[in-house]
C-alpha positions as a printed Julia matrix, in Angstrom:
60×3 Matrix{Float64}:
   0.0     0.0    0.0
   2.84    2.39   0.78
   4.28    2.37  -2.77
   0.85    3.19  -4.17
   0.41    6.11  -1.8
   3.91    7.42  -2.46
   3.49    6.94  -6.21
   0.25    8.9   -6.18
   1.86   11.58  -4.03
   4.77   11.99  -6.42
   2.44   12.12  -9.4
   0.21   14.69  -7.68
   3.08   16.89  -6.51
   2.54   19.89  -8.72
   2.48   22.79  -6.25
   5.75   21.89  -4.54
   4.18   20.65  -1.28
   4.96   16.94  -0.9
   3.08   16.74   2.43
  -0.11   18.05   0.86
   0.29   15.73  -2.11
   0.85   12.74   0.2
  -2.22   13.66   2.26
  -4.35   14.03  -0.89
  -3.13   10.67  -2.19
  -3.86    8.99   1.15
  -7.4    10.39   1.26
  -7.95    9.32  -2.34
  -6.72    5.79  -1.66
  -8.8     5.5    1.52
 -11.85    6.5   -0.49
 -11.1     3.82  -3.08
 -10.58    1.16  -0.38
 -13.79    2.18   1.42
 -15.77    2.01  -1.84
 -14.31   -1.44  -2.57
 -15.26   -2.69   0.89
 -18.83   -1.42   0.5
 -19.12   -3.17  -2.87
 -17.76   -6.43  -1.44
 -20.18   -6.34   1.49
 -23.09   -5.61  -0.87
 -22.18   -8.53  -3.15
 -21.73  -10.82  -0.14
 -25.1    -9.74   1.29
 -26.88  -10.4   -1.99
 -25.16  -13.8   -2.22
 -26.24  -14.76   1.31
 -29.85  -13.65   0.66
 -30.03  -15.7   -2.53
 -28.43  -18.69  -0.8
 -30.93  -18.6    2.08
 -33.85  -18.32  -0.36
 -32.55  -21.3   -2.31
 -32.37  -23.39   0.88
 -35.88  -22.27   1.85
 -37.26  -23.25  -1.56
 -35.58  -26.7   -1.37
 -37.25  -27.44   1.97
 -40.71  -26.74   0.56
């Protein structure tokens, strides 16, 4: 994760403030990771709902 953050910081360093660029890159990466986690939980929830409905239909 560190190389990605540092790579984004170096690429975003246009105003000469490496600390600001690093902070911006970290916030950006945290947003991407949070979005990925939300998507994974949503897919897992849909999978579990479908799985429980399939078991319920088999019992009937």
